C-alpha positions as CSV (number, residue, x, y, z in Angstrom):
1,M,-1.3,-0.4,-7.0
2,I,0.1,3.1,-7.2
3,E,0.2,4.9,-3.9
4,F,-0.2,8.6,-3.7
5,E,0.7,11.1,-0.9
6,P,-2.3,12.0,1.3
7,L,-4.3,14.9,0.0
8,P,-3.9,18.2,1.9
9,G,-6.7,19.0,4.4
10,D,-8.1,21.8,2.2
11,A,-8.3,19.6,-0.9
12,V,-11.7,19.5,-2.6
13,V,-12.9,16.1,-3.7
14,Y,-15.9,15.6,-5.9
15,R,-18.1,12.5,-6.0
16,A,-19.8,11.4,-9.1
17,L,-23.3,9.9,-8.4
18,L,-23.5,7.0,-10.8
19,R,-26.9,5.7,-9.7
20,S,-30.1,7.6,-9.5
21,Q,-31.2,5.5,-6.5
22,W,-28.4,7.2,-4.5
23,I,-30.6,10.3,-4.3
24,D,-33.6,10.5,-2.0
25,E,-36.6,11.3,-4.2
26,D,-38.3,13.2,-1.4
27,T,-35.5,15.4,-0.2
28,G,-33.1,15.5,-3.1
29,R,-30.2,14.7,-0.8
30,V,-27.6,12.0,-1.4
31,K,-28.2,8.8,0.5
32,A,-25.5,7.1,2.6
33,D,-25.6,4.2,0.1
34,A,-23.6,6.4,-2.3
35,Y,-20.6,6.1,0.0
36,F,-18.8,3.0,1.1
37,L,-15.5,2.2,2.7
38,R,-13.1,-0.2,1.1
39,A,-12.0,-2.8,3.6
40,S,-8.4,-2.6,2.4
41,E,-8.1,1.2,2.7
42,P,-8.3,3.4,5.8
43,G,-10.2,6.6,5.4
44,L,-11.8,8.0,2.2
45,S,-11.0,6.2,-1.0
46,V,-10.7,8.3,-4.1
47,N,-9.3,7.9,-7.6
48,I,-7.0,10.7,-8.6
49,A,-8.2,11.7,-12.1
50,Q,-6.6,15.1,-12.4
51,S,-4.7,17.5,-10.2
52,T,-5.3,21.2,-11.0
53,V,-3.4,24.0,-9.3
54,V,-5.5,27.2,-9.1
């Protein structure tokens, strides 16, 4: 597995919602089910798709 440096504290990370059941029909808010922790990784797990400097 490729390891990356930690993201800076001001980095913006977007989450793609791949399943409609992850959204509460009554409130329109994202359910906790949409997020899970990988047992092998401390903290937030993300895949680095693209890095853009603005």
